[in-house]
TORPA-4810 file (N, C-alpha, C, O; in nm, 3 decimals):
<nodes>
NODE_1_-0.219_-3.769_-3.286_-0.172_-3.898_-3.240_-0.029_-3.886_-3.191_0.050_-3.806_-3.242_X
NODE_2_0.001_-3.965_-3.092_0.138_-3.969_-3.043_0.183_-4.114_-3.028_0.103_-4.203_-2.999_X
NODE_3_0.311_-4.135_-3.047_0.372_-4.265_-3.021_0.498_-4.239_-2.942_0.588_-4.168_-2.989_X
NODE_4_0.506_-4.295_-2.823_0.620_-4.270_-2.736_0.680_-4.402_-2.687_0.608_-4.497_-2.658_X
NODE_5_0.812_-4.405_-2.679_0.883_-4.517_-2.619_0.958_-4.464_-2.498_1.048_-4.381_-2.511_X
NODE_6_0.920_-4.512_-2.382_0.991_-4.478_-2.258_1.087_-4.591_-2.227_1.048_-4.708_-2.228_X
NODE_7_1.210_-4.556_-2.199_1.311_-4.654_-2.157_1.326_-4.646_-2.005_1.279_-4.549_-1.945_X
NODE_8_1.390_-4.743_-1.942_1.409_-4.734_-1.798_1.472_-4.600_-1.758_1.575_-4.560_-1.813_X
NODE_9_1.410_-4.533_-1.663_1.457_-4.403_-1.616_1.392_-4.284_-1.685_1.412_-4.170_-1.644_X
NODE_10_1.313_-4.309_-1.791_1.246_-4.200_-1.863_1.121_-4.154_-1.788_1.065_-4.227_-1.707_X
NODE_11_1.080_-4.033_-1.818_0.958_-3.978_-1.760_0.907_-3.864_-1.846_0.979_-3.811_-1.930_X
NODE_12_0.782_-3.826_-1.824_0.725_-3.704_-1.880_0.676_-3.625_-1.760_0.594_-3.674_-1.682_X
NODE_13_0.726_-3.503_-1.745_0.692_-3.421_-1.629_0.546_-3.381_-1.623_0.469_-3.408_-1.714_X
NODE_14_0.511_-3.317_-1.514_0.373_-3.275_-1.490_0.327_-3.177_-1.597_0.399_-3.083_-1.632_X
NODE_15_0.207_-3.200_-1.648_0.147_-3.113_-1.749_-0.005_-3.133_-1.748_-0.057_-3.222_-1.681_X
NODE_16_-0.077_-3.048_-1.823_-0.224_-3.055_-1.824_-0.284_-3.073_-1.962_-0.402_-3.107_-1.971_X
NODE_17_-0.211_-3.053_-2.069_-0.265_-3.054_-2.205_-0.376_-2.951_-2.222_-0.469_-2.971_-2.300_X
NODE_18_-0.368_-2.839_-2.148_-0.472_-2.737_-2.149_-0.496_-2.678_-2.288_-0.604_-2.626_-2.315_X
NODE_19_-0.398_-2.686_-2.375_-0.411_-2.629_-2.509_-0.481_-2.723_-2.606_-0.499_-2.688_-2.723_X
NODE_20_-0.521_-2.842_-2.562_-0.583_-2.940_-2.650_-0.689_-3.020_-2.574_-0.667_-3.133_-2.532_X
NODE_21_-0.806_-2.956_-2.559_-0.915_-3.022_-2.485_-0.965_-3.146_-2.559_-0.945_-3.160_-2.680_X
NODE_22_-1.029_-3.234_-2.485_-1.092_-3.351_-2.544_-1.058_-3.479_-2.470_-0.979_-3.480_-2.376_X
NODE_23_-1.120_-3.586_-2.516_-1.094_-3.717_-2.457_-0.962_-3.770_-2.509_-0.924_-3.747_-2.624_X
NODE_24_-0.892_-3.841_-2.422_-0.765_-3.903_-2.457_-0.777_-4.055_-2.439_-0.830_-4.104_-2.339_X
NODE_25_-0.727_-4.127_-2.537_-0.720_-4.272_-2.532_-0.574_-4.308_-2.550_-0.512_-4.270_-2.649_X
NODE_26_-0.519_-4.382_-2.456_-0.380_-4.427_-2.466_-0.375_-4.578_-2.455_-0.420_-4.636_-2.356_X
NODE_27_-0.320_-4.640_-2.556_-0.293_-4.783_-2.554_-0.147_-4.795_-2.513_-0.059_-4.745_-2.583_X
NODE_28_-0.121_-4.861_-2.401_0.016_-4.872_-2.352_0.057_-5.018_-2.336_-0.026_-5.105_-2.311_X
NODE_29_0.186_-5.041_-2.351_0.244_-5.173_-2.330_0.366_-5.155_-2.240_0.451_-5.069_-2.265_X
NODE_30_0.373_-5.236_-2.135_0.487_-5.232_-2.044_0.555_-5.369_-2.040_0.489_-5.473_-2.036_X
NODE_31_0.686_-5.365_-2.042_0.764_-5.489_-2.042_0.754_-5.562_-1.907_0.757_-5.685_-1.902_X
NODE_32_0.744_-5.484_-1.798_0.738_-5.542_-1.663_0.625_-5.476_-1.584_0.595_-5.358_-1.604_X
NODE_33_0.564_-5.550_-1.496_0.455_-5.498_-1.413_0.509_-5.405_-1.303_0.619_-5.426_-1.251_X
NODE_34_0.430_-5.304_-1.270_0.455_-5.214_-1.156_0.586_-5.136_-1.163_0.639_-5.094_-1.060_X
NODE_35_0.639_-5.117_-1.285_0.763_-5.040_-1.300_0.743_-4.915_-1.383_0.839_-4.844_-1.413_X
NODE_36_0.619_-4.888_-1.421_0.586_-4.763_-1.491_0.446_-4.722_-1.445_0.365_-4.806_-1.404_X
NODE_37_0.419_-4.591_-1.454_0.289_-4.546_-1.404_0.241_-4.418_-1.470_0.320_-4.336_-1.517_X
NODE_38_0.110_-4.404_-1.472_0.040_-4.280_-1.507_0.005_-4.217_-1.373_-0.061_-4.280_-1.290_X
NODE_39_0.048_-4.093_-1.352_0.029_-4.026_-1.223_-0.059_-3.904_-1.244_-0.047_-3.834_-1.345_X
NODE_40_-0.149_-3.878_-1.150_-0.232_-3.759_-1.161_-0.261_-3.702_-1.023_-0.246_-3.770_-0.921_X
NODE_41_-0.303_-3.576_-1.023_-0.334_-3.507_-0.897_-0.485_-3.512_-0.873_-0.565_-3.487_-0.963_X
NODE_42_-0.522_-3.544_-0.748_-0.663_-3.545_-0.709_-0.671_-3.498_-0.564_-0.613_-3.559_-0.475_X
NODE_43_-0.743_-3.389_-0.542_-0.759_-3.332_-0.408_-0.625_-3.306_-0.341_-0.609_-3.330_-0.221_X
NODE_44_-0.527_-3.258_-0.418_-0.396_-3.225_-0.364_-0.305_-3.343_-0.340_-0.196_-3.328_-0.285_X
NODE_45_-0.349_-3.463_-0.380_-0.267_-3.583_-0.361_-0.227_-3.641_-0.495_-0.300_-3.630_-0.594_X
NODE_46_-0.109_-3.704_-0.498_-0.063_-3.772_-0.619_-0.114_-3.916_-0.618_-0.090_-3.991_-0.524_X
NODE_47_-0.185_-3.951_-0.724_-0.235_-4.088_-0.742_-0.149_-4.154_-0.850_-0.132_-4.098_-0.958_X
NODE_48_-0.094_-4.271_-0.821_-0.012_-4.344_-0.917_-0.089_-4.468_-0.962_-0.130_-4.550_-0.880_X
NODE_49_-0.106_-4.480_-1.092_-0.171_-4.598_-1.150_-0.062_-4.676_-1.221_-0.020_-4.641_-1.331_X
NODE_50_-0.017_-4.784_-1.157_0.093_-4.863_-1.212_0.046_-4.950_-1.327_-0.063_-5.006_-1.324_X
NODE_51_0.132_-4.961_-1.428_0.103_-5.045_-1.544_0.121_-5.192_-1.509_0.208_-5.229_-1.430_X
NODE_52_0.036_-5.274_-1.569_0.053_-5.418_-1.563_0.152_-5.457_-1.673_0.183_-5.375_-1.759_X
NODE_53_0.200_-5.578_-1.670_0.283_-5.628_-1.779_0.192_-5.649_-1.900_0.084_-5.706_-1.888_X
NODE_54_0.238_-5.602_-2.016_0.160_-5.621_-2.138_0.077_-5.497_-2.172_0.112_-5.385_-2.136_X
NODE_55_-0.033_-5.520_-2.240_-0.118_-5.413_-2.292_-0.225_-5.368_-2.195_-0.276_-5.448_-2.117_X
NODE_56_-0.258_-5.239_-2.200_-0.370_-5.183_-2.125_-0.417_-5.055_-2.193_-0.348_-5.001_-2.280_X
NODE_57_-0.534_-5.008_-2.152_-0.592_-4.886_-2.208_-0.613_-4.786_-2.096_-0.665_-4.820_-1.990_X
NODE_58_-0.571_-4.661_-2.120_-0.595_-4.551_-2.026_-0.684_-4.448_-2.095_-0.656_-4.408_-2.208_X
NODE_59_-0.789_-4.406_-2.027_-0.883_-4.308_-2.080_-0.895_-4.192_-1.983_-0.906_-4.214_-1.862_X
NODE_60_-0.892_-4.068_-2.034_-0.919_-3.953_-1.950_-0.963_-3.836_-2.037_-0.945_-3.839_-2.159_X
NODE_61_-1.019_-3.734_-1.975_-1.075_-3.620_-2.045_-1.005_-3.492_-2.000_-0.979_-3.472_-1.881_X
NODE_62_-0.974_-3.405_-2.097_-0.912_-3.275_-2.068_-1.017_-3.167_-2.088_-1.069_-3.150_-2.198_X
NODE_63_-1.047_-3.093_-1.981_-1.144_-2.984_-1.987_-1.079_-2.859_-1.929_-1.011_-2.867_-1.826_X
NODE_64_-1.098_-2.743_-1.993_-1.037_-2.619_-1.944_-1.080_-2.585_-1.802_-1.002_-2.530_-1.725_X
NODE_65_-1.204_-2.618_-1.768_-1.255_-2.586_-1.634_-1.220_-2.691_-1.530_-1.246_-2.672_-1.411_X
NODE_66_-1.160_-2.801_-1.572_-1.126_-2.909_-1.480_-1.001_-2.979_-1.531_-1.007_-3.094_-1.573_X
NODE_67_-0.888_-2.909_-1.527_-0.763_-2.962_-1.583_-0.712_-3.082_-1.503_-0.721_-3.085_-1.380_X
NODE_68_-0.657_-3.178_-1.574_-0.600_-3.296_-1.511_-0.448_-3.284_-1.515_-0.387_-3.302_-1.621_X
NODE_69_-0.387_-3.254_-1.400_-0.241_-3.251_-1.390_-0.193_-3.396_-1.387_-0.235_-3.473_-1.301_X
NODE_70_-0.106_-3.431_-1.480_-0.062_-3.570_-1.489_0.083_-3.580_-1.536_0.137_-3.485_-1.592_X
NODE_71_0.143_-3.695_-1.513_0.280_-3.723_-1.554_0.295_-3.872_-1.578_0.207_-3.951_-1.545_X
NODE_72_0.409_-3.910_-1.635_0.442_-4.051_-1.661_0.581_-4.077_-1.607_0.670_-3.992_-1.618_X
NODE_73_0.601_-4.196_-1.549_0.735_-4.240_-1.512_0.752_-4.384_-1.558_0.655_-4.460_-1.565_X
NODE_74_0.876_-4.420_-1.588_0.899_-4.558_-1.631_1.037_-4.605_-1.589_1.137_-4.537_-1.611_X
NODE_75_1.041_-4.722_-1.529_1.166_-4.791_-1.498_1.173_-4.922_-1.575_1.236_-5.018_-1.531_X
NODE_76_1.106_-4.925_-1.691_1.105_-5.040_-1.781_1.075_-4.988_-1.920_1.044_-4.871_-1.937_X
NODE_77_1.084_-5.073_-2.019_1.041_-5.033_-2.152_0.889_-5.021_-2.153_0.818_-5.112_-2.112_X
NODE_78_0.842_-4.906_-2.201_0.698_-4.877_-2.205_0.669_-4.806_-2.337_0.734_-4.707_-2.371_X
NODE_79_0.571_-4.857_-2.409_0.527_-4.794_-2.532_0.388_-4.737_-2.511_0.305_-4.797_-2.444_X
NODE_80_0.363_-4.619_-2.569_0.236_-4.552_-2.553_0.189_-4.497_-2.687_0.262_-4.425_-2.754_X
NODE_81_0.068_-4.533_-2.725_0.005_-4.482_-2.846_-0.115_-4.402_-2.802_-0.210_-4.457_-2.746_X
NODE_82_-0.113_-4.271_-2.827_-0.219_-4.183_-2.779_-0.300_-4.121_-2.889_-0.248_-4.089_-2.996_X
NODE_83_-0.430_-4.104_-2.864_-0.521_-4.040_-2.958_-0.612_-3.943_-2.884_-0.653_-3.969_-2.771_X
NODE_84_-0.641_-3.832_-2.948_-0.737_-3.736_-2.893_-0.862_-3.742_-2.977_-0.855_-3.741_-3.100_X
NODE_85_-0.978_-3.748_-2.911_-1.106_-3.757_-2.983_-1.195_-3.641_-2.947_-1.307_-3.631_-2.997_X
</nodes>
């Protein structure tokens, strides 16, 4: 489990979690809409999924044969509670 608080200007750089396969569930809360995002690579392009104001759930799967390159950026207060299943 992880608990993270991102402040305005915080980020988590690109990574894959290749050392810990499995499904990921993240419950996130953002103070302001469209000022923080979960970013991932798809077909060589960066896809940004901006957070809404308040609570939301992000789900994704980590597989060694199909790694998900992803990052987080925040220009607002953002809390993230993550679990691997």
